[in-house]
C-alpha positions in Angstrom: -36.4 18.2 55.5 -33.5 20.5 57.1 -34.3 23.2 59.6 -33.8 26.3 57.1 -36.2 24.4 55.0 -39.2 24.5 57.8 -38.4 28.1 58.6 -38.9 28.8 54.8 -42.3 26.8 55.1 -43.7 28.6 57.5 -44.3 25.7 60.2 -42.9 26.1 63.3 -43.3 30.0 62.6 -45.1 29.6 66.9 -42.3 27.8 68.1 -39.7 30.6 66.4 -41.4 33.1 67.6 -41.6 31.6 71.4 -37.5 31.3 71.0 -37.4 34.8 69.3 -38.6 35.8 72.7 -35.1 34.6 74.7 -32.8 36.2 72.3 -32.5 39.3 70.3 -35.3 41.4 72.0 -33.2 43.9 72.8 -32.6 44.7 68.9 -36.3 43.9 68.2 -36.9 46.7 70.6 -35.4 49.5 68.8 -32.2 48.9 70.7 -28.5 48.4 69.4 -25.4 46.1 69.4 -23.0 47.1 72.2 -19.8 46.7 72.7 -18.5 43.1 73.7 -15.5 42.0 75.1 -12.6 42.1 71.9 -11.2 38.8 71.0 -7.6 38.3 71.2 -7.3 37.8 67.8 -8.3 38.4 64.2 -7.4 36.7 60.8 -5.3 40.1 59.0 -4.7 39.2 55.8 -2.0 41.1 53.2 -3.5 40.3 49.4 -0.3 41.3 48.2 1.3 38.7 49.3 -1.4 35.8 48.7 -0.3 33.5 46.4 -4.1 32.3 45.7 -2.7 28.3 46.7 -5.9 27.9 48.9 -3.8 26.4 51.8 -5.9 28.5 54.3 -9.2 27.3 52.8 -8.5 23.7 52.8 -6.9 23.5 56.4 -9.8 25.3 57.7 -12.2 23.2 56.4 -9.8 20.2 57.8 -9.6 21.2 61.3 -13.1 22.1 62.1 -13.9 18.8 60.1 -11.7 17.0 63.3 -13.8 18.6 65.4 -17.2 17.5 64.3 -17.8 21.2 62.9 -18.8 21.9 59.3 -16.4 21.9 57.2 -17.3 25.1 54.9 -13.6 27.2 54.9 -14.6 30.5 56.8 -11.8 32.4 55.1 -12.3 32.9 51.2 -10.1 33.4 48.3 -11.5 35.8 45.7 -9.7 36.6 42.6 -8.7 40.2 42.3 -7.1 42.4 39.5 -7.2 45.1 41.3 -4.8 43.7 43.3 -1.0 44.7 42.9 1.1 41.7 43.8 4.3 42.3 46.2 7.3 42.0 43.8 8.8 39.6 46.3 6.0 37.2 45.1 6.1 38.1 41.9 9.5 37.1 41.4 9.2 33.5 43.6 5.2 33.1 41.8 5.9 34.5 39.1 2.1 34.7 37.2 0.1 33.2 39.2 -2.4 36.0 39.4 -4.0 38.3 42.3 -6.3 37.7 45.0 -8.0 38.8 48.0 -8.5 37.0 51.3 -11.6 37.2 52.8 -12.5 36.3 56.1 -14.2 37.1 59.6 -13.6 40.3 61.1 -14.3 39.6 64.7 -16.3 42.9 65.2 -16.5 44.8 68.1 -20.2 45.1 68.4 -20.7 41.8 66.4 -23.9 42.5 64.8 -24.8 39.0 64.5 -24.6 37.9 67.6 -27.2 40.7 69.0 -29.4 39.6 66.1 -29.7 35.9 66.5 -33.2 34.8 68.2 -31.6 31.4 70.0 -28.2 32.9 71.2 -26.3 30.5 69.2 -23.7 33.2 68.6 -21.5 33.1 71.6 -17.9 34.7 72.7 -15.6 32.3 73.5 -14.6 33.3 77.8 -11.1 33.1 77.0 -10.0 34.1 73.8 -13.3 36.5 73.3 -13.7 34.8 69.4 -17.2 35.3 68.1 -18.3 31.5 67.1 -21.0 29.9 66.1 -22.8 26.9 68.8 -23.7 24.9 65.5 -26.0 22.6 67.9 -28.5 25.6 68.6 -28.4 27.6 65.5 -32.2 27.2 63.9 -30.4 28.2 60.2 -32.8 31.5 60.4 -29.9 33.5 58.6 -30.2 36.6 60.6 -26.9 36.5 61.5 -25.8 36.7 57.8 -28.0 39.3 57.0 -26.5 41.4 59.8 -22.9 41.1 58.6 -21.6 44.4 57.6 -18.8 43.0 55.5 -20.1 41.3 52.2 -17.9 38.9 50.3 -17.0 39.5 46.5 -19.0 37.7 44.1 -18.5 33.7 44.0 -18.3 34.2 40.7 -14.5 35.0 40.9 -13.7 32.8 43.8 -10.7 30.9 43.3 -12.0 27.5 44.4 -14.6 27.9 42.2 -17.3 26.6 44.4 -20.4 28.2 45.3 -22.1 28.5 48.5 -24.7 31.4 48.2 -22.3 32.9 50.2 -22.8 37.0 50.3 -21.3 38.4 53.9 -19.0 36.6 56.0 -21.3 34.0 57.7 -21.9 31.1 55.0 -24.9 28.6 55.1 -23.7 24.9 55.5 -26.4 22.4 53.8 -25.3 19.3 54.8 -24.8 20.0 58.7 -27.4 22.4 57.9 -25.9 25.3 60.0 -24.5 28.7 59.4 -20.8 28.8 60.3 -18.2 31.6 60.7 -14.6 32.3 61.6 -13.8 31.2 65.1 -10.2 31.8 64.9 -9.5 28.5 65.6 -10.1 29.4 69.4 -9.7 25.7 70.9 -5.7 25.5 68.6 -2.6 26.0 71.0 -1.2 27.1 67.9 -4.2 29.5 67.0 -5.4 30.1 63.7 -4.4 26.9 61.4 -4.6 29.4 58.4 -2.1 31.9 59.6 -0.1 28.6 61.0 0.2 26.5 57.5 -0.1 29.5 54.9 3.4 28.5 53.1 3.9 32.2 52.1 4.3 32.5 55.7 6.5 30.0 56.2 8.5 31.0 53.4 8.7 34.6 55.6 9.6 33.1 58.5 12.5 30.6 57.2 13.9 34.0 55.6 13.2 32.7 51.8 10.6 35.4 51.3 12.0 38.9 52.5 8.8 40.7 54.1 7.9 42.5 57.5 4.7 41.2 57.7 3.1 37.9 57.1 0.4 37.0 53.8 -2.1 36.3 57.2 -1.2 37.1 60.9 -3.4 37.2 63.9 -2.8 40.6 65.7 -4.8 41.6 68.8 -8.4 43.0 67.5 -8.0 45.9 69.2 -10.2 48.8 67.7 -6.9 50.6 65.6 -6.3 47.0 64.2 -10.7 47.0 63.1 -9.9 49.8 61.9 -7.0 49.0 59.5 -9.2 46.0 58.2 -12.4 47.7 57.4 -10.2 50.7 55.4 -9.5 47.9 52.8 -12.1 44.6 53.5 -15.4 47.1 52.8 -16.9 47.7 49.7 -19.0 50.1 48.1 -22.5 50.1 49.3 -21.6 47.9 52.4 -23.2 48.9 55.7 -19.6 48.8 57.1 -19.2 52.4 56.2 -20.9 53.5 58.5 -19.1 51.8 61.2 -16.5 53.5 63.8 
């Protein structure tokens, strides 16, 4: 039985309440998430350049598995007929479809960070990346519920896989932990998805003409986050009320 199953049965409720007393006390007492050290980088996608190849999802899974972490992809690609494909992509990759990439946005206030009852979500000191300590996570799901950015319906997931994911934080039943984008903070080359995206590679080679990348990793400034929020926020999302 997983930790998540135990929580559902109510069996460890006394211990869980004791753990809760150690973390998220401010939130429980009516406090609100406070500004946290900004991350050095955040995944910034351009849906108009995405070809739906899923390289980002695959390499994300691979590099995290190599670290002994959950190999659920921390970025999800969804079919999205509303996206207007860049003419350069349309010419080079005709009739591939249109897609949208949905990663964690490394929020400045990081609601997920402040609701965790066991401090299993940390801010990596050097990079500022928000990440989940998988060996500490008790799979209560509060982080996923607190995330202000939903994902598209999994019926439109390009990889056709269903994880039960509703926000930018997802549950891995095999590792019995929640997981999210951590910007590959341990990699000297930065986020693996940005490094290995084939469209990025062809843009850098000059094969494709674009003044920006399909996936980039700019500094996670408030200005950058505001731009991301403007097109990563869905109708009804709690993010609409965030500055």
